[in-house]
C-alpha positions in Angstrom: -9.6 50.1 10.8 -10.0 46.8 12.6 -11.8 43.7 11.6 -14.8 43.0 13.7 -14.5 39.2 13.6 -10.9 39.2 14.9 -10.2 39.6 18.7 -7.1 41.3 20.2 -5.1 38.1 19.9 -5.9 37.8 16.2 -8.3 34.8 16.7 -11.7 34.4 15.1 -14.4 36.1 17.2 -18.2 36.2 16.9 -19.3 39.8 17.3 -21.6 40.6 20.2 -24.5 42.5 18.8 -26.5 42.4 22.0 -26.1 46.1 22.6 -27.3 47.1 19.2 -30.9 48.2 18.7 -33.6 46.1 16.9 -34.1 47.6 13.4 -35.8 46.7 10.2 -33.0 45.4 7.9 -33.0 44.4 4.3 -30.4 43.3 1.8 -30.4 42.5 -1.9 -27.9 40.5 -3.9 -27.5 39.1 -7.3 -25.3 36.9 -9.5 -25.2 35.2 -12.9 -24.5 31.8 -14.5 -23.7 31.6 -18.2 -25.3 28.8 -20.1 -24.8 27.6 -23.7 -27.7 28.1 -26.1 -28.7 24.4 -26.0 -28.9 24.5 -22.2 -31.0 27.7 -22.4 -33.4 25.9 -24.8 -33.7 22.9 -22.4 -34.4 25.2 -19.5 -36.9 27.2 -21.5 -38.8 24.1 -22.5 -38.6 22.6 -19.0 -36.9 19.6 -20.5 -34.0 19.1 -18.1 -34.0 15.6 -16.6 -33.8 16.9 -13.0 -36.9 19.1 -13.4 -37.9 22.8 -13.4 -34.5 24.4 -13.1 -35.6 28.0 -12.3 -38.2 27.1 -9.7 -35.9 24.6 -7.9 -33.1 27.1 -7.9 -35.4 29.7 -6.3 -36.5 27.3 -3.6 -32.9 26.2 -3.0 -31.9 29.9 -2.5 -34.7 30.5 0.0 -33.7 27.3 1.9 -30.0 28.4 1.9 -30.8 31.9 3.3 -32.6 30.3 6.2 -29.5 28.1 6.9 -26.8 30.8 6.5 -25.6 30.7 10.1 -25.0 27.0 9.8 -22.8 27.5 6.7 -20.8 30.7 7.6 -19.1 30.1 10.9 -19.3 33.5 12.5 -22.7 34.6 11.2 -25.5 35.1 13.7 -28.7 33.1 13.6 -31.2 35.6 12.2 -35.0 35.4 12.5 -35.8 36.2 8.8 -39.2 37.7 8.1 -39.0 37.5 4.3 -36.7 35.9 1.7 -37.4 36.3 -2.0 -35.3 34.7 -4.8 -36.0 35.4 -8.5 -34.4 33.4 -11.4 -34.6 35.2 -14.7 -33.6 33.4 -17.9 -31.6 35.7 -20.2 -30.3 35.0 -23.7 -26.9 33.9 -22.3 -27.7 32.5 -18.9 -29.6 33.0 -15.7 -29.6 36.0 -13.4 -30.5 35.4 -9.8 -31.7 38.2 -7.5 -32.4 37.8 -3.8 -33.8 39.9 -1.0 -33.6 39.0 2.7 -35.4 40.9 5.4 -35.5 40.8 9.2 -36.1 42.8 12.3 -32.9 42.4 14.3 -29.6 43.6 15.6 -27.4 42.7 12.7 -27.7 42.8 8.9 -29.0 40.2 6.4 -26.4 40.6 3.6 -24.9 37.2 4.2 -28.4 35.6 3.9 -29.0 37.5 0.6 -25.5 36.5 -0.8 -25.9 32.9 0.3 -29.3 32.7 -1.4 -27.8 33.8 -4.7 -24.8 31.5 -4.4 -26.8 28.4 -3.6 -29.4 29.2 -6.3 -26.6 29.5 -8.8 -25.0 26.3 -7.6 -28.3 24.5 -8.0 -28.6 25.6 -11.6 -25.0 24.4 -12.1 -25.9 21.0 -10.6 -29.1 20.6 -12.6 -27.4 21.5 -15.9 -23.9 20.0 -15.5 -24.8 16.9 -17.5 -25.5 18.9 -20.7 -23.3 22.0 -20.2 -19.6 21.8 -19.4 -18.9 25.5 -20.0 -21.1 27.1 -17.4 -19.5 29.9 -15.4 -20.9 31.4 -12.2 -19.9 35.1 -11.9 -20.6 38.5 -10.4 -22.1 37.5 -7.1 -22.4 40.7 -5.2 -24.4 42.7 -2.7 -26.6 45.3 -4.5 -27.8 47.1 -1.4 -28.4 46.8 2.3 -30.6 49.1 4.4 -31.7 49.5 8.0 -34.3 51.7 9.6 -35.8 52.4 13.0 -38.8 50.5 14.2 -41.7 53.0 14.3 -44.3 52.4 16.9 
């Protein structure tokens, strides 16, 4: 098996997807950040000094998905048709779920993963003054799909 982002000389290489067909593509990712009980209380009461943690994290995730090709060197610039980021407050932290969709020649999993990562980092930034024990974990791709464009 060879790596697609490495050329014959072992150097970094952006894959040419020009010959691939346009397809409906979708990817879903998720991750988690643990928060102490006091932080969860502040987030629940919308009492963090920086504002509405969950809404801001969701917006940050959407913005990040749209900028993925600027952050990950060998990613293609993708014309996203939909990005959704959902922050769910749990008893021990926040779960972030994302979905990215496009019609294109390459997948959108990096956009979904970037959305989750930046949303979690935003929560970390917004809560760092009151919670020194936060841990970001389990960022992973849940699924990716592609399908033919039907007339």
